[in-house]
C-alpha positions in Angstrom: -60.7 19.2 -29.5 -62.7 16.8 -27.4 -61.5 13.9 -29.5 -57.9 15.0 -29.0 -58.3 15.0 -25.2 -59.7 11.5 -25.3 -57.0 10.2 -27.5 -54.3 11.7 -25.3 -55.9 10.1 -22.2 -55.9 6.8 -23.9 -52.2 6.9 -24.6 -51.3 8.2 -21.2 -49.9 5.4 -19.0 -50.1 5.4 -15.2 -46.7 4.9 -13.6 -48.4 2.7 -11.0 -49.6 0.3 -13.7 -46.5 0.0 -15.9 -45.8 -3.6 -16.9 -43.7 -5.5 -14.4 -40.9 -6.4 -16.7 -40.5 -2.7 -17.8 -40.4 -1.5 -14.2 -37.9 -4.1 -13.3 -35.6 -3.1 -16.2 -35.8 0.5 -15.1 -35.2 -0.2 -11.4 -32.1 -2.3 -12.2 -30.4 0.9 -13.4 -31.0 2.8 -10.2 -28.7 2.9 -7.1 -29.9 0.7 -4.2 -30.3 3.6 -1.8 -32.6 5.5 -4.2 -34.7 2.4 -4.6 -34.9 2.0 -0.8 -35.4 5.6 0.2 -37.5 6.9 -2.7 -38.8 4.5 -5.3 -40.2 1.9 -2.8 -42.4 4.6 -1.2 -44.3 5.5 -4.4 -46.8 2.7 -4.1 -47.1 -0.9 -2.9 -46.6 -2.2 -6.4 -43.3 -0.3 -6.9 -42.2 -1.5 -3.4 -42.8 -5.1 -4.5 -40.8 -4.7 -7.7 -38.0 -2.9 -5.8 -37.8 -5.9 -3.5 -37.6 -8.3 -6.4 -34.8 -6.3 -8.1 -32.7 -5.9 -4.9 -33.2 -9.1 -3.0 -34.3 -12.0 -5.2 -31.2 -13.6 -6.7 -33.1 -16.5 -8.2 -36.5 -18.2 -7.5 -35.1 -19.8 -4.4 -32.6 -17.3 -2.9 -33.3 -14.1 -1.0 -30.1 -12.0 -0.4 -30.5 -9.0 1.8 -26.9 -7.9 1.7 -27.7 -4.9 -0.5 -29.2 -3.4 2.7 -25.8 -3.4 4.3 -24.5 -0.2 2.8 -27.7 1.6 3.7 -27.6 0.4 7.3 -24.0 1.5 7.8 -24.7 5.0 6.5 -27.7 5.4 8.8 -26.7 3.3 11.8 -27.7 6.1 14.3 -31.4 6.0 13.3 -32.6 2.8 14.9 -36.3 3.2 14.5 -35.9 4.2 10.8 -33.7 1.2 10.1 -36.2 -1.1 11.8 -39.0 0.3 9.7 -37.0 -0.1 6.5 -36.1 -3.6 7.3 -39.7 -4.5 8.1 -41.0 -3.0 4.9 -38.4 -4.7 2.9 -39.3 -8.1 4.4 -43.0 -7.6 4.1 -42.9 -6.5 0.4 -40.5 -9.2 -0.7 -42.0 -12.1 1.3 -45.7 -11.5 0.7 -47.6 -14.5 -0.6 -48.6 -12.6 -3.8 -45.0 -12.1 -4.8 -43.9 -15.6 -4.0 -46.8 -17.4 -5.6 -47.2 -15.2 -8.7 -43.6 -15.6 -9.6 -43.6 -19.3 -8.7 -40.9 -18.7 -6.0 -40.0 -21.0 -3.2 -37.7 -19.6 -0.5 -34.9 -22.1 0.2 -32.0 -19.8 0.9 -31.8 -16.5 2.9 -28.7 -14.4 3.3 -28.3 -11.5 5.7 -25.4 -9.1 6.2 -23.8 -7.9 9.4 -25.1 -4.8 11.2 -28.7 -5.2 10.1 -30.0 -5.5 13.7 -32.5 -8.2 12.9 -35.0 -8.7 15.6 -37.2 -11.6 16.7 -40.3 -10.1 15.0 -38.4 -10.0 11.7 -37.2 -13.6 12.0 -40.7 -14.7 12.9 -42.1 -13.2 9.7 -39.4 -14.9 7.7 -40.2 -18.3 9.3 -43.9 -18.0 8.3 -42.9 -17.7 4.6 -40.0 -20.1 4.4 -41.1 -23.5 5.7 -38.8 -25.2 3.1 -35.8 -23.2 4.0 -32.5 -25.0 3.6 -29.9 -22.3 4.1 -29.9 -19.4 6.6 -27.0 -17.0 6.9 -27.4 -14.6 9.9 -24.0 -13.3 10.9 -25.4 -10.7 13.3 -28.0 -11.9 15.9 -27.2 -9.6 18.8 -30.8 -8.6 19.1 -32.2 -12.1 19.1 -32.0 -14.2 22.2 -31.6 -18.0 22.1 -35.1 -18.6 23.7 -36.8 -16.6 20.9 -34.6 -18.3 18.3 -35.4 -21.9 19.5 -39.1 -21.1 19.2 -38.7 -20.2 15.5 -36.4 -23.1 14.5 -39.2 -25.6 14.6 -40.5 -24.0 11.3 -37.4 -25.0 9.4 -37.4 -28.8 9.4 -35.6 -29.0 6.1 -32.7 -26.7 7.2 -29.3 -28.0 6.0 -27.0 -25.1 6.6 -27.0 -22.5 9.4 -24.7 -19.5 10.0 -25.5 -17.6 13.1 -24.1 -15.6 16.0 -23.0 -14.2 18.3 -25.2 -16.0 20.8 -25.3 -15.8 24.6 -23.1 -18.8 25.6 -25.3 -19.5 28.6 -28.1 -20.8 26.4 -26.4 -22.3 23.4 -27.1 -25.8 24.7 -30.8 -25.2 24.1 -30.1 -24.2 20.5 -28.1 -27.4 19.8 -30.9 -29.5 21.3 -33.6 -27.8 19.3 -31.6 -28.1 16.1 -31.2 -31.8 16.8 -34.9 -32.2 17.4 -36.3 -30.2 14.4 -33.5 -29.9 11.9 -32.4 -33.5 11.4 -30.8 -32.7 8.0 -28.4 -30.1 9.3 -25.0 -30.8 7.9 -23.2 -27.4 8.1 -23.1 -25.1 11.1 -21.2 -21.8 11.4 -21.1 -20.0 14.7 -19.9 -16.4 14.7 -18.3 -15.1 17.9 -17.8 -11.8 19.6 -15.2 -9.9 21.6 -17.9 -9.6 24.3 -17.3 -12.1 27.1 -21.1 -12.8 27.5 -21.6 -13.2 23.8 -18.5 -15.4 23.2 -19.3 -19.0 22.5 -17.5 -21.4 24.8 -16.7 -24.9 23.4 -16.3 -26.8 26.7 -17.0 -30.5 27.4 -20.7 -29.9 28.1 -21.4 -28.1 24.8 -19.2 -30.6 22.8 -21.1 -33.6 24.1 -24.4 -31.9 23.4 -23.3 -31.1 19.8 -22.1 -34.7 19.3 -25.2 -36.2 20.7 -27.8 -34.0 18.9 -26.3 -32.8 15.6 -25.6 -36.3 14.3 -25.6 -35.4 10.6 -23.1 -32.5 11.1 -20.3 -32.7 8.5 -18.8 -29.2 8.5 -18.5 -27.0 11.6 -17.0 -23.5 11.5 -16.3 -21.6 14.7 -15.1 -17.9 14.8 -13.9 -15.8 17.7 -14.8 -18.4 20.4 -13.2 -19.7 23.6 -12.1 -23.3 23.2 -11.3 -25.9 25.8 -8.9 -28.6 24.8 -11.4 -31.3 25.9 -14.2 -29.7 23.9 -12.2 -29.9 20.7 -11.1 -33.5 21.4 -14.8 -34.5 21.9 -15.9 -32.9 18.7 -13.2 -34.7 16.7 -13.7 -38.0 18.4 -17.4 -38.3 18.9 -19.1 -36.4 16.0 -19.5 -39.5 13.8 -20.0 -37.7 10.4 -17.8 -34.6 11.0 -15.5 -34.1 8.0 -14.3 -30.5 8.6 -13.7 -28.4 11.7 -12.6 -24.8 10.8 -11.5 -22.6 13.7 -10.8 -18.9 13.1 -9.3 -16.5 15.7 -10.3 -18.6 18.6 -8.8 -18.5 22.1 -7.5 -21.7 23.5 -8.2 -22.0 27.2 -5.4 -24.0 28.9 -6.5 -24.3 32.5 -10.1 -23.1 33.3 -10.5 -21.7 36.8 -12.0 -24.4 39.0 -11.4 -22.9 42.4 -13.1 -19.9 43.9 -10.9 -20.0 47.1 -8.0 -18.4 45.4 -7.7 -14.7 46.3 -6.8 -13.6 42.7 -7.8 -16.4 40.3 -6.3 -16.4 36.8 -7.3 -17.8 33.5 -4.7 -19.3 31.2 -4.9 -18.9 27.5 -2.7 -19.8 24.6 -0.8 -16.7 23.5 -1.5 -17.1 19.8 -5.1 -17.4 18.6 -6.1 -20.7 17.0 -6.8 -20.5 13.3 -6.8 -23.8 11.6 -8.7 -25.9 9.0 -9.0 -29.5 10.0 -10.1 -32.1 7.5 -10.8 -35.7 8.0 -8.7 -37.8 5.7 -9.8 -41.3 6.5 -10.8 -43.7 9.3 -8.1 -46.4 9.9 -9.3 -49.3 12.0 -11.9 -47.1 13.8 -9.2 -44.5 14.3 -9.9 -41.1 12.7 -7.0 -39.4 10.9 -6.9 -35.6 10.1 -5.0 -33.3 7.9 -4.4 -29.7 8.8 -4.1 -26.4 6.9 -2.5 -23.9 9.2 0.2 -21.3 9.1 1.3 -22.4 12.6 4.9 -23.6 12.8 3.8 -26.2 15.4 2.4 -28.3 12.5 5.0 -30.2 10.5 4.4 -30.6 6.8 6.3 -32.8 4.4 8.5 -30.9 1.9 7.6 -33.3 -0.9 3.9 -32.4 -0.9 2.7 -35.5 1.0 -0.2 -34.8 3.4 0.7 -35.0 7.0 -1.9 -36.8 9.0 -2.6 -36.7 12.7 -4.6 -38.8 15.1 -7.1 -36.9 17.2 -4.8 -37.0 20.3 -1.8 -35.8 18.3 -3.8 -33.0 16.6 -5.3 -31.6 19.8 -1.9 -31.8 21.6 -0.3 -29.9 18.8 -3.0 -27.2 19.0 -2.3 -26.7 22.7 1.5 -26.8 22.5 2.0 -23.0 22.2 3.1 -20.4 24.8 0.6 -19.7 27.7 -0.4 -16.3 29.1 -2.4 -15.6 32.2 -5.2 -13.1 32.8 -6.5 -12.0 36.2 -10.2 -12.6 36.8 -12.4 -10.5 39.0 -12.4 -11.6 42.6 -15.6 -13.6 43.2 -17.1 -11.8 46.2 
């Protein structure tokens, strides 16, 4: 009888000490929400394996988009969401997991509505000094001052997708990127319907971008306010720029410059600007561009030949539509 008990004990396996590969194969079969809400709380080891199953796409890429469904379903529990995100980051990005599996974090992808905070991003920065790609399409809870303090950790950064940002401080971001991220070739700025959070591409920002992001080749801008002069400066002065992609942006025609008018107005193009601009060639120091746009203002050859535009021609075409006016608050 005693021998039978010992034998049974020997063959019993502790769930907390199952082989890593076996646990991983089991967890792959479970729904993401079960892994997040139940399995990951069993023990630290299980939480670590859960993180690998859900978020590590390969040895260089962390993709946190599986959290998106979970966050949408529980968006009213702010503290709970913050705790889940912190636990997910800590378990996935601990040194033991990274070193044991010979991982090196070079790409990180987040989804919208995750409410990432400065503390989360700081933790990420400590573990990802060789980061090359960061996709952060929802940075409402991170101000530019906090962000610029973190960016200096990512000196190998090549691609950044971020926003929306407070437009009053975006100049600081561009300068910091130019100082610390000298390999940055692709930038994507997400906008917002909020006036305060809507990026403004005016002359000042355009000159700062051209002067600091000298390696920039692809620039994507969504839901932003564009000044004609700002777009012209980008196309003319960004030496290495090959693509400028604008999506649902508002073209400002005549910015208000006088505060002595009783009811000042702001003039916009009636139709939003959505266009893909690609550099075709440089002809005698003169840049030529092709355009992929549904706008009828751009003429395309019927025989399939690419229509090219000079910078002046292109910008004038973009601002050739109907204009509408909005009343602004009286500045008292």
